[in-house]
C-alpha positions in Angstrom: 44.9 -28.4 3.0 45.5 -27.8 6.5 48.7 -27.1 8.3 49.4 -28.9 11.7 50.0 -26.7 15.0 51.4 -28.1 18.3 49.5 -26.0 21.0 50.7 -25.7 24.6 48.5 -24.5 26.8 49.3 -23.3 30.2 47.5 -25.1 33.5 46.2 -22.0 34.6 44.1 -21.0 31.2 42.2 -24.5 31.6 38.7 -24.6 33.1 39.9 -27.3 34.9 42.8 -28.1 37.3 44.9 -30.4 34.8 46.9 -30.0 32.0 45.9 -31.5 28.5 47.9 -33.9 27.5 51.1 -33.3 25.9 51.8 -33.6 22.4 48.5 -33.6 21.9 47.9 -31.4 17.8 44.8 -29.4 16.5 44.6 -28.8 13.0 43.9 -25.4 12.0 42.4 -24.1 8.9 44.6 -21.4 8.1 43.1 -20.7 4.6 41.2 -22.7 2.3 39.9 -20.1 -0.2 36.3 -20.2 0.5 35.6 -17.2 2.5 33.6 -16.1 -0.6 31.8 -18.9 -1.4 28.5 -17.9 0.3 28.2 -14.6 -0.8 29.0 -15.9 -4.6 26.2 -18.1 -3.9 23.8 -15.4 -3.1 24.5 -13.1 -5.8 23.6 -15.5 -8.1 20.6 -16.7 -6.6 19.4 -13.0 -5.9 17.8 -12.4 -9.8 16.1 -15.5 -9.7 14.3 -14.6 -5.9 13.6 -11.1 -7.7 11.9 -12.2 -10.4 10.3 -15.1 -8.2 8.6 -12.4 -6.1 7.9 -9.9 -8.4 6.1 -12.7 -10.2 4.0 -13.5 -7.3 3.0 -10.2 -6.2 2.0 -9.4 -10.1 -0.5 -12.2 -9.7 -1.7 -11.1 -6.6 -2.4 -8.3 -7.9 -4.5 -10.2 -10.7 -6.2 -12.1 -8.1 -6.9 -9.2 -6.4 -8.8 -7.7 -9.2 -10.4 -10.6 -10.4 -12.0 -10.5 -6.7 -13.0 -6.8 -7.0 -14.6 -7.8 -10.1 -16.6 -10.4 -9.5 -17.5 -8.8 -6.5 -18.6 -5.8 -8.7 -20.3 -7.9 -10.7 -22.1 -9.8 -8.7 -23.6 -5.9 -6.5 -24.5 -5.0 -10.3 -26.4 -8.0 -11.4 -28.3 -7.9 -7.4 -29.2 -4.2 -8.6 -30.4 -5.1 -11.8 -32.5 -8.0 -10.4 -34.4 -5.0 -8.2 -34.4 -2.5 -10.4 -37.6 -3.4 -12.8 -39.9 -0.6 -13.6 -37.4 1.6 -11.8 -35.4 3.0 -14.4 -35.5 3.9 -17.8 -31.7 3.0 -18.6 -30.4 -0.1 -16.8 -27.2 -0.7 -18.3 -26.5 3.1 -16.4 -27.7 1.3 -13.4 -25.4 -1.9 -13.9 -22.2 0.2 -14.7 -22.6 2.7 -11.9 -22.7 -0.4 -9.2 -19.3 -2.0 -10.8 -17.8 1.7 -10.6 -19.1 2.0 -6.7 -18.5 -1.5 -6.1 -14.9 -1.7 -7.7 -13.3 1.4 -7.5 -10.1 0.3 -7.5 -10.4 -0.6 -11.0 -10.0 1.4 -14.3 -13.4 2.6 -14.9 -12.0 3.2 -18.6 -11.1 -0.3 -19.1 -14.4 -2.1 -18.1 -16.1 -3.5 -20.5 -19.8 -4.1 -20.2 -22.1 -7.0 -21.8 -25.5 -7.8 -20.9 -28.2 -10.2 -21.7 -31.9 -9.4 -20.7 -34.4 -11.5 -21.7 -32.9 -13.1 -24.2 -31.8 -9.6 -26.1 -28.1 -8.8 -25.6 -26.7 -5.3 -25.1 -23.4 -3.9 -24.4 -21.9 -0.8 -23.1 -22.6 1.6 -20.7 -26.0 2.8 -21.6 -28.8 1.1 -22.5 -31.9 3.8 -22.5 -35.4 3.6 -22.8 -37.9 6.0 -23.8 -40.7 4.0 -21.1 -40.2 0.9 -18.6 -42.0 -1.2 -20.9 -39.6 -1.0 -23.9 -36.4 -0.9 -24.8 -33.7 -2.5 -22.5 -36.0 -1.4 -19.8 -39.4 -3.4 -21.0 -36.8 -6.9 -21.3 -36.9 -7.0 -17.1 -39.4 -9.3 -17.3 -40.5 -10.3 -13.8 -39.2 -14.0 -13.2 -36.6 -13.7 -16.1 -33.2 -13.7 -16.1 -30.3 -11.2 -16.4 -27.1 -11.7 -17.3 -24.2 -9.3 -16.5 -20.7 -10.2 -17.9 -18.0 -7.9 -17.1 -14.6 -8.1 -18.3 -11.3 -6.3 -17.2 -7.9 -6.5 -18.8 -4.7 -7.7 -16.8 -1.4 -7.1 -16.7 1.0 -10.0 -15.9 4.2 -8.1 -17.2 7.5 -8.6 -15.5 10.7 -6.5 -16.1 9.0 -5.1 -19.6 7.9 -9.4 -20.7 4.6 -9.8 -21.0 4.4 -13.2 -20.3 0.3 -13.4 -21.1 -0.4 -10.7 -23.7 -4.0 -11.4 -24.1 -5.2 -11.9 -20.4 -8.5 -10.6 -19.7 -10.5 -10.9 -16.5 -14.2 -11.9 -16.9 -16.9 -12.2 -14.3 -20.6 -13.5 -15.3 -23.5 -13.4 -13.1 -26.7 -14.2 -14.0 -29.5 -12.8 -11.7 -33.3 -13.8 -11.6 -35.5 -10.5 -11.8 -37.7 -9.5 -9.3 
């Protein structure tokens, strides 16, 4: 509740030359108990804002990892498509291409799977004795080579993992040249 105070202003202090009408009352607020309200509201909202911002950052890192993984998988599939007859270990070429195209991803966490002319392989190596047998022999011109690379993602915020089984997967199919 406010207190009304009669205010007298001298004519020489006014902006205009006329004196204010006599008997004018102005309401002044001496104390209403609302000085710390905005500080309390800010303190209540701050943890929610921090959680939201941290979630956005974690999601952004995950999306960045997915884009990097997809780029690396595409580069590796293209490399595999043109390496027919030039390698005894096509899986090693793919893993090396992914490692080179995605240096920000932890190499030991990447998982590789391949389908070469209908035959499935996995791992970072699948060496053959010659270019006409094994995995190298399955690189047949005009057939497809499929590369699948997976990478674990972590959406852990403040020691709580909201998506514990989060795995990023990128799959690319390329025509063997």
